[in-house]
C-alpha positions as CSV (number, residue, x, y, z in Angstrom):
1,X,29.9,-2.9,2.0
2,X,31.0,-0.2,4.6
3,X,33.9,2.1,4.0
4,X,37.1,2.0,5.9
5,X,37.1,4.6,8.6
6,X,39.5,6.3,11.0
7,X,43.3,5.8,10.8
8,X,42.9,3.0,8.4
9,X,41.3,5.3,5.9
10,X,44.3,7.5,5.9
11,X,46.7,4.7,4.8
12,X,47.3,4.2,1.1
13,X,45.7,0.7,1.3
14,X,42.6,2.0,3.1
15,X,42.2,4.9,0.8
16,X,42.4,2.8,-2.3
17,X,40.0,0.3,-0.8
18,X,37.4,3.0,-0.2
19,X,37.8,4.2,-3.8
20,X,37.4,0.6,-5.1
21,X,34.3,0.1,-3.0
22,X,32.6,3.3,-4.2
23,X,33.4,2.6,-7.8
24,X,31.9,-0.9,-7.4
25,X,28.8,0.8,-6.1
26,X,28.5,2.6,-9.4
27,X,29.9,6.0,-8.6
28,X,32.2,7.8,-11.1
29,X,35.9,7.8,-10.3
30,X,36.1,11.5,-9.4
31,X,33.2,11.2,-6.9
32,X,34.7,8.0,-5.4
33,X,38.0,9.7,-4.8
34,X,36.3,12.7,-3.2
35,X,34.4,10.4,-0.9
36,X,37.6,8.6,0.0
37,X,39.4,11.9,0.8
38,X,36.4,12.8,3.0
39,X,36.6,9.6,4.9
40,X,40.3,10.1,5.4
41,X,39.7,13.6,6.7
42,X,41.8,15.2,4.1
43,X,41.3,17.7,1.3
44,X,42.5,17.0,-2.2
45,X,45.4,19.3,-3.1
46,X,44.8,21.5,-6.1
47,X,47.5,22.0,-8.7
48,X,49.0,25.4,-9.0
49,X,48.3,27.3,-12.2
50,X,51.3,29.1,-13.6
């Protein structure tokens, strides 16, 4: 099943749908999240180390 693209991928619902589809395809959770961020055109924010 194709991933959600464009503005819809940036919404919370579209983002979680992309993660769900990738995980159903057998990808690990971290990889699925990275792909969803990529489709949304965003970068995952890193935590600051103190």
